[in-house]
FIDORO-980669 format. One record per residue (C-alpha): residue number from 1; x, y, z; residue in one letter. Coordinates in pm, whole numbers, plus 50000, padded with zeros to 5 digits. Example, Ala and Ser with C-alpha at 12.3 -4.5 7.8 and 13.67 -1.06 7.14 Angstrom:
  seq      X      Y      Z  type
    1  51230  49550  50780     A
    2  51367  49894  50714     S
***
This chain:
  seq      X      Y      Z  type
    1  81656  82891  28408     X
    2  81416  82982  28675     X
    3  81546  83292  28637     X
    4  81366  83585  28369     X
    5  81648  83806  28263     X
    6  81474  83877  27898     X
    7  81500  84280  27913     X
    8  81832  84295  27959     X
    9  82092  84293  27620     X
   10  82226  84010  27512     X
   11  82581  84015  27633     X
   12  82425  84116  27964     X
   13  82239  83782  27968     X
   14  82455  83574  27881     X
   15  82715  83746  28187     X
   16  82503  83690  28443     X
   17  82408  83303  28309     X
   18  82820  83277  28298     X
   19  82852  83444  28667     X
   20  82550  83205  28797     X
   21  82666  82946  28635     X
   22  83012  82920  28719     X
   23  83047  83078  29080     X
   24  82650  83008  29202     X
   25  82788  83123  29572     X
   26  82930  83505  29449     X
   27  82555  83541  29210     X
   28  82391  83480  29604     X
   29  82621  83719  29781     X
   30  82542  83969  29449     X
   31  82139  83927  29471     X
   32  82163  83904  29860     X
   33  82338  84292  29860     X
   34  82084  84422  29565     X
   35  81850  84310  29759     X
   36  81959  84490  30135     X
   37  82088  84762  29992     X
   38  81706  84855  29845     X
   39  81690  85017  30176     X
   40  81981  85266  30222     X
   41  81902  85268  30634     X
   42  81913  84928  30706     X
   43  82215  84727  30780     X
   44  82068  84382  30729     X
   45  81834  84187  30554     X
   46  81640  84078  30866     X
   47  81564  84438  30885     X
   48  81297  84533  30692     X
   49  81258  84838  30511     X
   50  80874  84941  30587     X
   51  80708  84784  30906     X
   52  80344  84594  30774     X
   53  80036  84461  30925     X
   54  79856  84215  30836     X
   55  79442  84165  30905     X
   56  79259  83869  30839     X
   57  78910  83980  30919     X
   58  78596  83720  30871     X
   59  78325  83775  30635     X
   60  77957  83671  30624     X
   61  77774  83736  30316     X
   62  77992  83717  30091     X
   63  77831  83443  29845     X
   64  78056  83492  29459     X
   65  78322  83693  29350     X
   66  78132  84008  29278     X
   67  78066  84005  29617     X
   68  78449  83940  29747     X
   69  78588  84264  29497     X
   70  78287  84483  29611     X
   71  78431  84438  30009     X
   72  78762  84448  29835     X
   73  78691  84799  29657     X
   74  78499  84963  29963     X
   75  78816  84853  30175     X
   76  79027  84998  29935     X
   77  78801  85309  29921     X
   78  78803  85382  30334     X
   79  79155  85327  30450     X
   80  79513  85332  30258     X
   81  79600  84969  30179     X
   82  79882  84782  29984     X
   83  79664  84467  29925     X
   84  79320  84328  30028     X
   85  79229  83993  29898     X
   86  78873  83817  29924     X
   87  78744  83444  29966     X
   88  78378  83360  29974     X
   89  78539  83011  30033     X
   90  78697  83078  30378     X
   91  78459  83353  30435     X
   92  78765  83607  30486     X
   93  78981  83929  30370     X
   94  79358  83984  30405     X
   95  79419  84280  30432     X
   96  79813  84430  30398     X
   97  79901  84783  30498     X
   98  80159  84929  30607     X
   99  79915  85152  30888     X
  100  79720  84974  31101     X
  101  79367  85008  31070     X
  102  79115  85078  31348     X
  103  78901  84727  31414     X
  104  78569  84930  31493     X
  105  78628  85163  31147     X
  106  78672  84861  30946     X
  107  78341  84675  31068     X
  108  78169  84948  31029     X
  109  78309  85024  30578     X
  110  78191  84628  30599     X
  111  77888  84668  30736     X
  112  77817  84915  30491     X
  113  77888  84721  30228     X
  114  77707  84457  30303     X
  115  77858  84219  30496     X
  116  77908  84097  30865     X
  117  78215  84117  30957     X
  118  78255  83793  31273     X
  119  78629  83821  31386     X
  120  78922  84061  31330     X
  121  79280  83937  31360     X
  122  79614  84243  31360     X
  123  79970  84101  31346     X
  124  80318  84231  31210     X
  125  80364  84139  30878     X
  126  80704  83949  30754     X
  127  80791  83973  30417     X
  128  80870  83628  30235     X
  129  81271  83653  30125     X
  130  81388  83634  29774     X
  131  81439  83222  29709     X
  132  81463  83139  30100     X
  133  81813  83179  30080     X
  134  81766  83528  30323     X
  135  81697  83516  30698     X
***
């Protein structure tokens, strides 16, 4: 079974398995309702609770994993971001944030860390849906 329900008591685990196996459509509907209700102000799964921004920055000068960590730490210290990932093989850093990050401010932070920004792309970020069931 692909779902990890081990933190639940054994009786609850068996009830969940039974619902999943006997009534898969009902299980998906319950799951959809639970996910939709995570954000009370939404009226459907198509609206996100928080608008996120994905910023992809081309960074020149990263040579190893420590360089990636150095860039990530500099960005985290300077901006309130949700996630930062860097790749020295792709020469890029991807930032997920709830607030827009200024291009020039980001360029300055990365330059102060010892690297050069060669490109900057900011776009809305849409979270991927659970199991691809909800559109």
